[in-house]
C-alpha positions in Angstrom: -59.7 -81.8 43.1 -61.1 -82.1 39.2 -62.7 -79.4 39.0 -59.1 -77.1 40.1 -57.5 -79.5 37.7 -60.0 -78.6 34.8 -59.5 -74.9 35.3 -56.0 -74.9 35.2 -56.1 -76.8 31.9 -58.5 -74.2 30.7 -56.3 -71.3 31.4 -53.3 -73.2 30.5 -54.8 -73.8 27.0 -56.3 -70.1 26.6 -53.1 -68.3 27.8 -51.2 -70.3 24.9 -53.9 -69.9 22.4 -54.3 -66.1 23.2 -50.3 -65.6 23.3 -49.6 -67.9 19.9 -52.7 -65.9 18.3 -51.1 -62.8 19.7 -47.8 -63.2 18.1 -49.3 -64.3 14.9 -51.2 -60.9 14.5 -48.1 -59.2 15.2 -45.9 -61.1 13.0 -48.4 -61.4 10.0 -50.7 -58.5 10.5 -48.7 -55.7 11.9 -45.5 -56.4 10.8 -45.8 -57.9 7.5 -48.2 -55.3 6.8 -46.5 -52.1 8.0 -43.2 -53.2 6.3 -45.3 -53.5 2.8 -46.5 -50.0 3.4 -43.3 -48.6 5.0 -45.5 -47.4 8.2 -43.7 -50.0 10.8 -42.1 -46.9 12.5 -45.5 -44.7 13.0 -46.6 -43.8 16.1 -49.9 -46.1 15.8 -47.7 -49.1 14.9 -45.8 -48.6 17.9 -48.6 -48.1 20.0 -50.3 -51.1 18.8 -47.5 -53.4 19.4 -46.7 -52.0 22.9 -50.3 -52.3 23.9 -49.9 -56.0 23.4 -46.7 -56.0 25.7 -48.7 -56.7 28.6 -50.8 -59.7 27.3 -47.5 -61.7 26.5 -46.5 -61.3 30.2 -50.2 -61.9 31.6 -50.2 -65.0 29.4 -46.5 -66.2 29.8 -47.2 -66.2 33.5 -50.2 -68.2 33.1 -48.7 -70.8 31.3 -45.7 -70.9 33.7 -48.1 -71.2 36.8 -51.0 -73.5 35.5 -48.0 -75.5 33.8 -46.4 -76.2 36.5 -49.2 -76.8 39.0 -50.4 -79.3 36.1 -47.0 -80.9 36.1 -46.6 -81.1 39.8 -50.2 -82.6 40.4 -50.0 -85.5 37.7 -49.4 -88.9 39.2 -46.8 -89.9 36.5 -44.6 -86.9 37.1 -41.3 -88.0 38.7 -38.4 -85.5 39.4 -35.4 -85.7 36.8 -36.6 -89.0 35.7 -37.1 -89.6 31.9 -38.4 -93.2 31.9 -41.1 -93.5 29.6 -42.3 -91.3 26.7 -44.4 -88.9 28.7 -41.4 -88.0 31.1 -39.3 -87.3 28.0 -42.0 -84.9 25.9 -42.5 -83.2 29.0 -38.8 -82.8 29.3 -39.0 -81.6 25.5 -42.0 -78.9 26.2 -39.9 -77.6 29.2 -37.4 -76.5 27.2 -39.1 -75.4 24.2 -40.8 -73.2 27.0 -37.4 -71.9 27.9 -36.5 -71.1 24.4 -39.9 -69.1 24.2 -39.3 -67.4 27.3 -35.8 -66.4 26.0 -37.0 -65.1 22.9 -39.9 -63.4 24.8 -37.6 -61.3 26.7 -35.2 -60.5 23.4 -38.7 -59.6 21.3 -39.1 -57.2 24.2 -35.9 -56.1 24.4 -35.8 -55.3 20.7 -39.1 -53.6 20.9 -37.9 -51.2 24.0 -34.7 -50.7 21.5 -36.8 -49.3 18.6 -39.3 -47.4 20.8 -35.8 -45.9 22.5 -34.3 -44.9 18.8 -37.6 -43.5 17.5 -38.6 -41.2 20.3 -34.9 -39.9 20.2 -34.1 -41.0 24.2 -31.0 -42.7 23.0 -27.4 -41.5 22.9 -26.6 -42.4 18.9 -28.4 -40.1 16.9 -27.1 -42.1 13.4 -28.5 -45.5 14.9 -31.4 -46.7 12.7 -34.2 -48.8 14.3 -34.6 -51.0 11.0 -31.9 -54.1 12.4 -33.9 -53.9 15.8 -37.4 -54.3 14.2 -36.2 -56.7 11.5 -34.6 -58.8 14.6 -38.0 -58.4 16.6 -40.1 -59.8 13.8 -37.6 -62.7 13.4 -37.7 -63.4 17.4 -42.0 -63.4 17.1 -41.7 -66.0 14.3 -39.3 -68.0 16.2 -41.6 -67.8 18.9 -44.5 -68.8 16.9 -42.8 -71.7 15.5 -41.7 -72.9 19.1 -45.2 -72.5 20.3 -46.3 -74.9 17.3 -44.1 -77.3 18.7 -45.0 -77.0 22.1 -48.6 -77.5 21.4 -47.4 -80.7 19.3 -45.7 -81.7 22.3 -48.8 -80.9 24.4 -50.7 -83.4 22.0 -48.0 -86.2 22.5 -49.2 -86.2 26.2 -52.2 -87.2 26.3 
C-alpha cells in the first residue's frame, strides 16, 4: 500500500510540475516572444501551442485522479468536515483546482477560436483573433498564479 501511495504522490507532483512548467513556457516564452516579434498568429506558433494541449489534458486528468486517490486514502480525510487546518487547506486546494480547470477550459476555447479565425473556417471574416489571443494568454497567467497558490496550499498540508 505504501508503494501505491508513493507512486500516486509522485505522479501527482510530476503532473503538476509539467502542467505549470508548460503553462509558464507558453505564457513567457511563446506568448511574450511571439507578441514582441509580431509572430503570434503564424502557423508555427499556433502549431507549438496546439502540440501542448494534449499534455495539458493528460496532466489535468492525472492530477485529478491521483489527487482524489491521495485524498480518499488519507486517514485525516472526512467528507465535508473542516474541523482542522489540514481539512481547510485541502478544501481550499480543491477550490483552486476547480478554478484552474475552469481557466484551462477557457484557455482551450480561446485557442480554438483563434485557430478558427486564422484558418478561415468561421463566419465573420472581419473578426480579429487579437482579443481571443490576449484573453488566452490572460487565462494562462491566471492559471500559473493559481497553480502557485495550489502548490503553497499543498506544502501547508504536510
